[in-house]
N, C-alpha and C positions, 0 to 999 in steps of 0.2 A: 605490442608487445607488453602492454600494462599487466596483462594477466600473468605472465612470467615474473615481472617485477613483484606482484602481490605474492606469488608462490615463494620467491626467494625471501622476501621479507619475513614470511610465516616461518620458513625454515630457520632464519637467523634466530628468531625468538625461540623456537624450540630447541635449537642448539645450545642457546644460552642456559635454557633450563634442563639441559641433558634429555630431551624427550624426543628428539629428531629421529634417531635410529636411521634405518636405510630409507625410510619413506621420503626422505627429501631428494632422493635421486630421480630426477625428471627423465623418464624413459621415452616420452614423446609428447610433442605439442603440435596440435593441428587444428584448423578451422572446423567447426562442426557442420556449417552450412555456408555455401557461397552466398556472399552478400550480408551476412549476419553481422551483429555487432562485433566490434574489435574484442570486446570482453568475452564473447562466446567461444571460448577455448577450453580444452580440457587437458589434464594431466594424467598419466598412468602412474600410480605410486604403489609399489608392492603388489601389483595385480588388481588394485582397485581404481576406478576412474572417479574423478573429482570434477565437478563442473562449476565454473564461475557463472553467477547468474545476476541478472538485473532485473528488478520488478518492472514489469510492463504496465500494469493497472490494477485496481481494486475495483470490484464490482459490489454494490449494495442496493438495497431497496429503498424507495421512498413512496409515501403514500399518494403523492400528487406532483405533477410538474411545477405547480406554484410554489410548494414547499421547498422542492429541490432548488428551484431558481433562487428563491429567498435566501436559503442557507448558504449554497456552494457558490452562487454569483455575487448576491447582494452582500452577504455577510463575509464570506472568506475571500471573495475577489477572484475566483477562478473563472475562466472564459469558457463558454459552451463552444466546443469546437465540432460537434457533431450531433445529429439527431437521427434516429433511425427506428424502425419497427422490427422486431423478431416476428416472423410469421408463426402462426399457431403451430404448425408441424415442428419446427426447430425449438420453439418455446417449450413444447412437450418433451421433445428428446433430450433436451439439456436440463430443464428446471421442473418438468412435470407440471407445467401450467399449460392448460389446454386452450389458450387463446393468444392473441396477438399481444405482444409487450412493447410499449415504448422504451427506448434506451437513450439516455442523454449522456453526452461524454462531456466532461469538464476538465481543464487542463490549466496548470500554471507551474512554472519553475521545475519541470521535469515530473511533476505529480499528474497522475492520469486517473480520474474516477469515472466508471460507468455506473450511471444511476438508472435502475430499473423501476419504471413506474408500475406499481401494483398495489392498488388500494386494498384489495383483499388478503395480501400477504402480510402476515403478522410477524413480529420479532419474537424470537423465543425468550423464554425466561427460566432461569437466569440466562443471560447472555454475556459472555466473555469476550466475543468478538469486538474488535476495535480497529481503528485506523491511528497510527501514531504520527504526528506531524511536528517538525521543528518550526518556530516562528522567531523572528528577529525582536519582537517587542511584546512580551507575554502581558504585561500590565495593560498596554494599550488595546490588545486583543481581548482581554477579560472585560474591560470597560466597554468596548464595542458589543461584547455578548450581552452585557446588562441592558444596553440601549435596545437591542434587537429582541430581548426577551428569550434569549438562548439560555438553556439550563446549564449551570456550571456546577460540577461536581468535584469535591476535593477529596483526597484521601491522604493520610500521614503514614509515613514509614520512617520511624526515628525522628531525625531532625528535617526529613525531606517532606515537602508537600508534592503530590501529583495532582494534575489537573486534567479534568475531562470535560468535554462540551457534548451536549446531546443535540443532534439535529432535530428538526421538527418531525421526523418520522421515527425517532428513537435510536439511531445509530449513535454509537460512542466515538468521539474523536479525542484521543490523548494529545495534549499540547504540551510541548516542552520548549524552553527558550534555548537558542542556539549558543 
């Protein structure tokens, strides 16, 4: 019932701000799919359906298996949990790539990344796509980035500094301290 707790919390906040209206009257709660996550429930609010979601994974491109392993395993400490190959037909249907593509899956602490090995696939420019991660020790990770030769990009917004790391294939990873 965590989904219902989240809904009620949202309604309490909106009621405090006088923005709740009738939309906080839950007309139905049911499981979307048998065996799905507890969080996979929906509410009907004034005729609209709202789905609670949980991120399953993020898929990105790497130029080579070695670069992926060096960054995601050696540097970030994720564990490779699966390796597979997308057959040419499926690769063509989904990604418009007409050959088999190796996929590596890396996981740690609820984070799951699918890394597609595609040397001929180029990163678009400009590219705003990125992954955002929280870390418990930003300074230590940035020091490790220097040791590994990982590019560290900073930006400033007022008194705040934002930190991005660029993996060895050009993917951006935003890093924030917990």
